[in-house]
Backbone bond lengths (Angstrom), bond angles and torsions (degrees), N, CA, C in turn:
res aa  C-N    CA-C-N  psi(-1)  N-CA   C-N-CA  omega(-1)  CA-C   N-CA-C  phi
1 M - - - 1.469 - - 1.528 108.91 -
2 A 1.329 116.91 125.24 1.462 120.93 -178.67 1.524 110.69 -93.55
3 K 1.344 116.26 142.60 1.464 121.67 172.34 1.526 108.13 -94.94
4 I 1.330 116.09 151.18 1.461 120.07 -176.48 1.524 110.43 -134.43
5 A 1.335 115.45 153.88 1.466 122.86 173.22 1.522 106.96 -120.60
6 F 1.323 116.71 123.74 1.458 120.91 -176.80 1.523 111.36 -81.82
7 G 1.292 115.21 156.23 1.457 121.96 177.07 1.512 109.63 -164.10
8 G 1.312 116.98 -173.80 1.458 120.63 178.12 1.516 114.05 61.28
9 G 1.322 116.23 33.86 1.467 120.22 177.95 1.512 114.14 91.16
10 V 1.346 119.36 -5.29 1.463 122.44 178.05 1.521 108.18 -107.38
11 S 1.325 116.75 119.01 1.460 120.23 -175.86 1.517 113.17 -103.57
12 Q 1.325 118.20 -24.09 1.450 120.52 -179.88 1.513 109.77 -162.75
13 A 1.336 116.21 160.97 1.457 121.28 -179.82 1.512 108.64 -149.00
14 S 1.324 116.14 149.04 1.455 121.55 178.05 1.516 108.26 -150.22
15 G 1.334 115.61 132.76 1.453 119.34 178.81 1.521 111.76 113.44
16 K 1.348 115.44 -169.76 1.459 121.20 -173.69 1.514 110.86 -107.49
17 I 1.330 115.98 133.13 1.463 123.19 171.17 1.526 106.69 -126.47
18 G 1.324 116.39 114.68 1.453 119.50 -175.82 1.511 110.08 61.30
19 G 1.331 117.00 -124.32 1.459 120.91 179.32 1.504 113.45 -100.95
20 T 1.342 117.62 17.97 1.467 121.56 -176.60 1.519 110.38 -120.57
21 V 1.329 115.61 134.98 1.462 122.02 177.78 1.526 108.68 -107.95
22 Y 1.333 116.47 127.34 1.460 122.81 179.31 1.524 108.88 -104.83
23 S 1.324 116.19 137.68 1.457 120.22 179.70 1.521 109.33 -155.95
24 R 1.319 114.97 -170.29 1.472 120.29 -177.62 1.515 108.50 -152.35
25 N 1.324 117.07 140.84 1.450 121.72 171.46 1.526 108.73 -134.90
26 K 1.322 117.69 -168.11 1.472 119.44 -175.55 1.525 112.05 -65.43
27 G 1.352 117.08 -16.87 1.455 120.44 177.87 1.509 113.52 -86.46
28 G 1.337 116.78 -6.53 1.459 120.97 179.97 1.516 111.85 118.17
29 A 1.344 115.22 -168.40 1.463 120.61 -179.06 1.527 110.15 -75.13
30 Y 1.323 116.41 148.30 1.457 120.99 177.02 1.518 109.60 -152.66
31 F 1.321 116.44 164.77 1.455 120.15 171.90 1.520 109.12 -138.15
32 K 1.326 115.66 158.01 1.462 121.21 -179.55 1.514 108.53 -150.38
33 N 1.316 116.46 163.80 1.452 120.92 176.30 1.519 109.90 -67.61
34 W 1.328 115.49 140.83 1.464 119.80 179.03 1.515 110.11 -77.34
35 V 1.319 116.63 133.34 1.455 122.77 176.52 1.517 107.62 -120.67
36 V 1.322 116.88 134.91 1.464 120.45 179.49 1.520 108.59 -58.73
37 P 1.345 117.89 120.70 1.466 119.48 -177.49 1.517 111.61 -70.42
38 T 1.334 114.81 152.60 1.456 118.85 174.68 1.524 109.09 -71.24
39 N 1.304 116.16 153.16 1.452 121.28 -179.26 1.516 108.83 -128.92
40 P 1.351 117.01 85.63 1.461 119.01 -177.15 1.515 113.55 -67.13
41 S 1.325 117.84 -19.42 1.469 122.74 177.14 1.526 111.50 50.41
42 T 1.325 115.42 56.83 1.455 120.15 178.72 1.523 110.04 -69.93
43 T 1.329 115.29 168.23 1.470 120.37 179.50 1.522 110.60 -58.22
44 K 1.358 117.09 -42.00 1.462 120.04 -179.99 1.524 111.17 -65.48
45 Q 1.320 116.67 -41.09 1.460 120.00 179.04 1.522 110.90 -62.66
46 Q 1.313 116.55 -44.37 1.458 120.26 179.00 1.527 110.97 -61.99
47 A 1.334 115.94 -40.58 1.467 119.92 -179.87 1.530 110.62 -63.15
48 Q 1.336 117.69 -40.69 1.459 120.83 -179.99 1.531 111.32 -68.67
49 R 1.322 116.90 -38.56 1.463 119.71 177.40 1.529 110.86 -64.50
50 N 1.326 115.99 -41.12 1.465 119.52 177.17 1.516 111.11 -64.18
51 L 1.341 115.98 -38.45 1.460 120.46 179.71 1.527 110.94 -64.16
52 L 1.318 117.18 -42.06 1.464 121.13 176.89 1.529 110.65 -60.11
53 S 1.311 116.26 -42.03 1.470 120.12 179.34 1.515 111.20 -63.85
54 L 1.330 116.33 -41.04 1.465 120.49 -179.78 1.528 111.41 -65.12
55 K 1.328 117.07 -42.54 1.468 119.88 -179.54 1.530 110.70 -68.47
56 S 1.319 116.55 -36.99 1.455 120.19 177.92 1.521 110.65 -63.07
57 A 1.331 115.87 -41.61 1.466 120.03 178.33 1.528 111.06 -67.71
58 A 1.347 116.33 -37.42 1.466 119.70 -178.96 1.526 111.65 -66.65
59 W 1.341 118.13 -31.68 1.465 121.31 177.13 1.523 111.00 -56.54
60 R 1.305 117.20 -37.69 1.466 121.28 -177.30 1.523 112.11 -68.91
61 D 1.338 116.93 -17.53 1.465 120.67 -179.57 1.524 113.22 -90.80
62 L 1.337 117.61 -4.38 1.460 120.00 -179.68 1.524 110.94 -73.08
63 T 1.320 115.15 155.18 1.457 119.82 173.43 1.528 109.16 -76.14
64 Q 1.325 116.83 164.22 1.459 119.52 178.26 1.524 110.98 -62.97
65 E 1.322 116.98 -35.29 1.461 120.68 178.20 1.530 110.70 -62.97
66 Q 1.323 116.53 -41.62 1.455 120.28 179.09 1.530 110.98 -67.00
67 R 1.327 117.11 -40.54 1.466 120.14 178.46 1.526 110.99 -63.57
68 T 1.324 116.04 -38.94 1.462 119.82 178.14 1.524 110.84 -63.21
69 A 1.339 116.30 -39.48 1.466 120.55 178.37 1.521 110.75 -62.68
70 W 1.320 117.19 -39.09 1.465 120.75 178.49 1.528 111.51 -69.41
71 Q 1.319 117.13 -36.20 1.458 118.49 177.75 1.522 110.88 -67.81
72 T 1.325 116.28 -37.62 1.468 120.52 176.14 1.529 109.89 -61.88
73 Y 1.333 115.68 -43.35 1.470 119.38 177.40 1.529 110.82 -59.95
74 A 1.335 116.72 -46.06 1.469 120.86 -179.44 1.522 111.12 -61.89
75 D 1.334 116.67 -41.72 1.466 120.83 -179.79 1.526 111.53 -61.65
76 N 1.328 116.43 -33.79 1.463 121.11 -176.12 1.527 113.96 -92.49
77 N 1.334 115.93 -3.09 1.467 119.48 -177.39 1.529 110.65 -134.70
78 P 1.337 117.62 68.90 1.470 120.10 178.12 1.520 111.09 -62.83
79 I 1.319 115.90 155.46 1.458 120.98 177.04 1.525 108.98 -118.22
80 L 1.322 116.86 167.82 1.459 121.77 177.60 1.519 109.91 -98.12
81 D 1.338 116.76 133.78 1.454 119.80 175.40 1.525 110.37 -85.09
82 R 1.330 117.48 -173.32 1.464 121.47 -175.39 1.525 113.24 -64.31
83 L 1.328 116.63 -21.38 1.460 120.38 179.52 1.521 112.33 -95.05
84 G 1.325 116.14 3.45 1.453 120.06 179.59 1.512 114.14 83.98
85 N 1.342 116.85 10.85 1.460 120.75 179.19 1.523 110.54 -87.81
86 S 1.304 116.26 143.64 1.459 121.69 178.96 1.523 109.85 -79.45
87 I 1.328 116.57 125.74 1.460 120.86 178.38 1.517 109.64 -129.39
88 I 1.319 115.47 154.82 1.462 121.78 179.33 1.526 108.72 -108.39
89 L 1.324 116.47 124.29 1.450 121.40 177.69 1.517 110.51 -75.62
90 T 1.320 116.17 161.85 1.455 119.92 168.21 1.523 108.02 -75.07
91 G 1.312 116.54 166.01 1.462 119.70 176.48 1.509 111.73 -59.43
92 A 1.341 116.95 -40.28 1.462 120.69 179.81 1.524 111.02 -64.70
93 Q 1.331 116.81 -43.19 1.460 119.87 179.30 1.523 111.23 -62.35
94 A 1.328 116.91 -42.42 1.463 120.65 179.30 1.524 110.59 -64.48
95 Y 1.337 116.74 -43.19 1.466 121.52 179.32 1.520 110.95 -59.01
96 I 1.328 117.00 -47.81 1.468 120.88 -177.85 1.524 110.46 -66.30
97 K 1.319 116.94 -46.46 1.469 121.09 -178.37 1.528 111.40 -59.23
98 I 1.328 116.23 -50.37 1.463 120.78 -176.62 1.524 110.82 -65.76
99 N 1.326 117.40 -42.44 1.455 119.45 -174.85 1.518 113.71 -78.26
100 V 1.323 118.69 -25.62 1.464 120.05 168.67 1.524 108.80 -63.76
101 N 1.325 116.86 -44.12 1.468 120.48 177.74 1.523 111.26 -62.15
102 R 1.322 116.81 -43.06 1.467 120.33 179.54 1.525 111.17 -59.82
103 T 1.321 116.22 -46.19 1.461 119.90 -178.31 1.518 110.89 -65.11
104 N 1.318 117.39 -44.24 1.465 120.30 179.59 1.524 112.16 -62.28
105 A 1.339 116.11 -31.30 1.466 120.58 -179.28 1.520 113.01 -88.00
106 G 1.339 117.50 -3.50 1.458 119.71 -176.91 1.512 112.98 71.01
107 D 1.328 117.19 24.92 1.459 123.07 -179.03 1.528 109.44 -77.25
108 A 1.327 115.71 126.94 1.460 120.56 -176.53 1.526 113.02 -89.17
109 A 1.328 118.52 9.95 1.467 121.05 -179.69 1.525 110.39 -60.13
110 A 1.341 115.84 146.34 1.463 120.77 178.48 1.523 109.51 -61.58
111 Q 1.320 117.34 122.70 1.453 119.67 -171.95 1.522 113.47 -77.58
112 T 1.300 117.27 -8.71 1.468 119.44 174.92 1.518 112.05 -80.95
113 T 1.330 116.93 -12.51 1.467 121.78 -172.81 1.529 111.54 -105.51
114 P 1.332 118.76 129.59 1.462 120.51 175.63 1.524 110.85 -61.90
115 P 1.319 117.35 151.44 1.469 120.04 -177.70 1.519 112.50 -76.76
116 G 1.329 114.63 164.03 1.452 120.17 171.06 1.510 110.01 -83.25
117 A 1.311 116.58 -170.72 1.458 121.39 -179.96 1.526 110.02 -73.43
118 A 1.324 116.40 130.02 1.460 120.90 179.91 1.524 110.75 -72.16
119 S 1.322 115.36 149.41 1.464 121.49 176.31 1.523 108.09 -129.29
120 F 1.323 116.59 117.82 1.460 120.80 -177.23 1.524 111.02 -109.59
121 T 1.329 114.66 149.34 1.457 122.15 -175.16 1.522 110.81 -100.71
122 A 1.299 116.42 135.28 1.470 120.30 177.35 1.521 110.70 -75.22
123 N 1.320 115.64 149.05 1.469 122.87 169.67 1.526 114.06 62.84
124 I 1.329 117.48 35.84 1.467 118.70 172.47 1.523 109.65 -68.80
125 I 1.332 116.93 -39.98 1.454 122.24 177.11 1.527 109.12 -101.13
126 D 1.318 116.92 138.08 1.462 121.51 178.45 1.524 108.73 -83.27
127 L 1.321 116.57 100.05 1.454 121.43 -176.70 1.526 112.58 -75.34
128 S 1.316 117.34 -9.64 1.462 119.93 178.25 1.529 111.60 -87.73
129 A 1.337 116.13 -7.32 1.466 121.40 -178.81 1.524 110.03 -108.98
130 S 1.318 116.57 170.62 1.456 122.62 177.56 1.518 109.58 -108.42
131 L 1.334 116.51 152.27 1.456 118.10 167.08 1.523 107.04 -69.90
132 T 1.320 117.12 150.81 1.459 120.84 -179.94 1.517 109.32 -124.39
133 C 1.324 116.12 134.30 1.459 121.14 -178.69 1.522 108.72 -135.45
134 D 1.323 116.74 127.16 1.459 121.79 179.39 1.526 108.31 -129.85
135 I 1.332 115.60 123.94 1.467 120.03 -175.62 1.521 111.45 -69.51
136 S 1.339 117.49 -50.32 1.470 120.19 -174.93 1.527 111.96 -68.41
137 S 1.333 117.10 -36.08 1.468 120.24 179.53 1.526 112.14 -87.05
138 E 1.322 116.34 -6.44 1.464 123.23 174.96 1.528 112.65 55.91
139 F 1.322 115.57 60.39 1.459 118.40 170.89 1.519 110.22 -139.95
140 L 1.332 114.24 148.10 1.460 123.09 170.91 1.519 105.02 -137.31
141 R 1.308 115.43 101.15 1.462 121.44 -169.20 1.521 111.40 -104.95
142 I 1.331 115.13 129.94 1.459 122.27 175.44 1.525 107.90 -99.01
143 P 1.328 118.68 122.52 1.469 120.54 -174.63 1.530 112.52 -73.64
144 L 1.307 116.58 128.33 1.463 122.13 178.19 1.521 110.25 -92.24
145 G 1.334 115.20 146.18 1.447 121.03 -179.19 1.511 113.09 -101.10
146 A 1.320 115.15 -171.52 1.465 121.17 -175.59 1.518 112.45 -66.97
147 G 1.330 118.41 -22.55 1.460 120.54 -179.31 1.513 114.65 -85.02
148 A 1.328 117.96 -4.65 1.466 120.93 -176.87 1.522 111.41 -68.16
149 A 1.329 115.69 139.83 1.460 121.53 178.18 1.518 108.68 -146.63
150 A 1.331 114.94 156.79 1.461 120.08 179.99 1.524 110.58 -59.72
151 D 1.334 115.09 143.95 1.464 125.46 176.35 1.528 114.68 79.61
152 Q 1.323 117.79 -2.78 1.459 118.01 170.78 1.534 108.41 -68.22
153 I 1.328 116.24 146.21 1.463 121.26 -178.05 1.529 108.59 -112.09
154 I 1.328 116.21 130.35 1.458 121.05 -177.81 1.527 109.94 -125.79
155 A 1.322 115.75 123.29 1.458 121.28 172.13 1.524 106.88 -80.71
156 T 1.327 116.19 118.40 1.457 120.98 -175.30 1.524 110.20 -110.37
157 H 1.324 115.76 110.22 1.458 122.49 175.26 1.525 108.41 -100.07
158 C 1.330 117.24 136.99 1.457 121.04 177.19 1.525 110.00 -131.03
159 S 1.312 115.12 151.66 1.456 120.27 175.31 1.521 110.22 -81.14
160 L 1.320 116.03 162.69 1.448 120.16 164.73 1.526 107.48 -64.58
161 P 1.333 118.99 159.03 1.469 118.90 174.70 1.528 109.91 -60.72
162 V 1.334 116.99 130.17 1.461 121.45 -178.38 1.521 109.67 -127.82
163 S 1.319 116.67 159.64 1.459 121.09 175.95 1.520 109.62 -58.63
164 A 1.316 116.16 148.07 1.463 120.98 -174.58 1.516 112.92 -57.68
165 G 1.335 117.83 -27.01 1.460 120.41 -177.74 1.510 114.60 -84.38
166 V 1.335 118.15 -5.62 1.461 121.46 -178.97 1.526 109.27 -85.00
167 S 1.329 116.65 125.07 1.460 120.01 -177.47 1.525 112.89 -105.99
168 N 1.334 117.76 -32.90 1.461 121.00 -176.56 1.525 110.12 -96.71
169 T 1.330 116.18 106.92 1.465 120.79 -179.85 1.524 111.52 -119.08
170 N 1.331 116.40 22.87 1.460 120.19 -176.36 1.526 112.43 -57.04
171 S 1.329 116.59 -35.11 1.458 119.57 -174.66 1.524 113.89 -77.98
172 N 1.337 117.83 -13.99 1.466 117.46 -179.34 1.529 113.49 -120.56
173 M 1.331 116.73 22.46 1.458 119.80 175.06 1.529 110.05 -74.54
174 R 1.320 116.81 140.09 1.458 122.74 -178.63 1.532 109.39 -129.46
175 L 1.342 116.63 141.47 1.467 119.60 173.86 1.521 107.58 -75.30
176 I 1.320 116.07 109.02 1.458 121.03 -177.17 1.520 111.36 -85.19
177 E 1.333 116.77 -41.89 1.468 118.90 -177.02 1.521 111.33 -162.31
178 M 1.328 115.47 144.33 1.462 122.12 163.82 1.525 105.16 -91.40
179 H 1.317 116.90 101.76 1.461 121.19 -168.93 1.526 111.30 -102.14
180 T 1.327 116.42 128.84 1.458 122.36 174.41 1.521 108.96 -97.58
181 I 1.321 116.68 118.62 1.464 121.61 -175.71 1.529 110.70 -69.86
182 T 1.321 116.28 138.55 1.452 122.11 176.20 1.524 110.37 -103.39
183 A 1.330 115.46 164.86 1.466 119.89 178.11 1.525 110.63 -62.29
184 G 1.341 116.84 -38.48 1.461 120.22 179.03 1.522 112.04 -62.95
185 E 1.323 116.65 -36.01 1.467 120.00 178.43 1.518 111.39 -70.31
186 V 1.311 117.29 -34.64 1.471 120.16 175.76 1.521 109.59 -61.70
187 T 1.345 116.47 -43.15 1.459 121.02 178.66 1.529 111.16 -65.09
188 A 1.337 116.38 -41.97 1.465 120.83 -179.23 1.527 112.13 -73.40
189 E 1.323 116.45 -20.17 1.470 123.96 179.25 1.533 112.44 70.07
190 Y 1.318 116.74 28.94 1.461 121.12 172.24 1.531 108.58 -164.15
191 Y 1.344 115.84 162.48 1.457 120.09 165.99 1.517 108.23 -128.32
192 D 1.331 115.03 151.59 1.461 121.87 -170.11 1.526 110.34 -110.81
193 I 1.341 116.97 126.91 1.467 120.96 179.39 1.537 110.93 -123.97
194 F 1.332 117.46 27.30 1.467 120.80 -176.75 1.523 111.16 -58.80
195 D 1.323 117.69 -51.33 1.471 120.78 -176.79 1.524 111.05 -60.45
196 E 1.330 116.57 -42.90 1.465 120.80 -179.37 1.530 110.88 -66.79
197 Y 1.333 115.92 -38.17 1.466 120.17 -179.40 1.532 110.58 -65.99
198 V 1.319 116.78 -47.61 1.463 120.87 -179.46 1.525 110.81 -65.65
199 A 1.335 117.18 -37.30 1.459 120.01 178.51 1.523 111.26 -62.36
200 Y 1.326 116.52 -33.57 1.468 121.00 -178.68 1.525 111.68 -86.87
201 I 1.340 117.45 -46.88 1.459 122.32 -171.96 1.526 112.48 -87.64
202 G 1.339 116.60 -36.70 1.456 121.38 -174.49 1.525 111.12 111.60
203 S 1.321 116.34 179.73 1.459 122.28 -176.43 1.527 111.72 -57.88
204 L 1.337 115.18 144.12 1.459 121.33 176.33 1.523 112.01 -96.90
205 A 1.320 117.09 9.79 1.465 120.48 179.07 1.530 109.46 -57.21
206 G 1.330 115.16 131.55 1.455 120.32 179.58 1.518 114.41 81.32
207 K 1.340 118.08 4.21 1.467 121.31 -176.61 1.527 113.18 -101.04
208 A 1.310 118.30 7.63 1.471 119.95 177.50 1.525 109.61 -57.50
209 G 1.333 115.25 134.93 1.454 120.82 -177.86 1.512 113.59 92.52
210 F 1.338 117.06 -15.42 1.456 120.05 174.56 1.527 109.18 -76.94
211 R 1.308 116.21 165.74 1.448 121.66 -176.26 1.524 110.87 -115.93
212 I 1.333 116.21 149.38 1.460 123.25 174.61 1.517 108.10 -122.87
213 N 1.319 117.22 130.49 1.458 122.07 173.02 1.527 108.55 -102.68
214 A 1.311 116.29 142.18 1.468 120.93 177.59 1.526 109.76 -127.36
215 A 1.320 116.06 140.49 1.466 122.72 174.97 1.519 107.33 -125.14
216 C 1.325 116.40 119.71 1.464 121.79 -171.99 1.526 110.05 -116.91
217 Q 1.340 115.56 132.61 1.462 121.26 -178.84 1.520 110.23 -129.25
218 E 1.316 115.93 129.13 1.456 119.97 175.14 1.520 110.01 -72.84
219 Y 1.328 115.83 141.61 1.472 121.92 177.43 1.526 110.02 -100.49
220 D 1.325 116.08 137.06 1.467 121.08 170.86 1.524 109.18 -161.57
221 E 1.309 117.29 135.92 1.464 123.32 174.94 1.541 112.79 51.21
222 G 1.334 115.81 42.39 1.452 119.77 175.31 1.512 115.75 78.03
223 T 1.335 117.57 3.19 1.465 121.17 -178.17 1.527 110.21 -129.45
224 F 1.335 115.52 171.95 1.448 121.15 -177.15 1.521 110.90 -125.06
225 S 1.326 115.52 149.53 1.462 121.76 177.39 1.523 110.19 -74.88
226 T 1.320 115.85 172.19 1.455 121.27 170.96 1.527 109.23 -61.67
227 S 1.323 116.74 144.76 1.467 120.80 -176.67 1.525 112.10 -65.00
228 A 1.335 115.32 135.42 1.459 122.37 168.46 1.528 106.05 -102.78
229 K 1.337 117.03 121.53 1.460 120.86 -169.38 1.529 111.72 -110.93
230 V 1.340 114.14 132.41 1.458 121.13 174.70 1.520 108.61 -133.79
231 T 1.307 116.54 159.45 1.460 120.83 -178.51 1.523 109.56 -143.17
232 G 1.330 115.64 161.39 1.464 119.60 178.53 1.504 110.65 -168.52
233 T 1.328 116.23 164.31 1.464 122.92 -177.12 1.529 110.12 -102.39
234 I 1.314 115.68 138.94 1.469 121.75 179.25 1.518 109.23 -72.55
235 E 1.334 115.51 128.91 1.460 121.43 178.10 1.529 109.89 -109.45
236 T 1.339 115.54 163.44 1.456 119.60 178.00 1.516 110.80 -90.28
């Protein structure tokens, strides 16, 4: 893998150009040959692809007034791309993005209507604590913070088990669960996603000493908060 230094008016690049993929990690910018990715086509992946198709089809059934409302929403709510640049989605893109999130979160909001302004809570996840995972006792606990309350919804992404020395797991993070916090979990100060993690990742046999990274985002009004990240080592 070659490292590169940009110049001539180009400061950074991300994505594929021809047969070359440009990216960046903690060591700086780099590029590599593009390789056709594997497509395991898991049940969750198929469900998300079907959901995208359904939302795309539903956009075509909106009235012109509704489409205009979505374009207004998109114009007023730019997002950041992979390079950190602010971009404005089309009305259709905003509609699909928001309503896929709504469906995944079990949000009963009318999908023809753009969302209001999201409100996120500080300290839902305890960033001073570690996630804890024990194979024999079958738990994978995400530590809750002082801001946690019942009925908050958290999208929980976790890495595959990695060696303890691996720090960058961005490429293997998986959405394990859209978790709705209960009052009992607030009291316990954690929620457990062991069953969901094993169902998605597979058996943890032989993984003692490996590490799991988690990135947790609160859901509100079709959008997600900035990730709160915790990590921990798998125990036996």
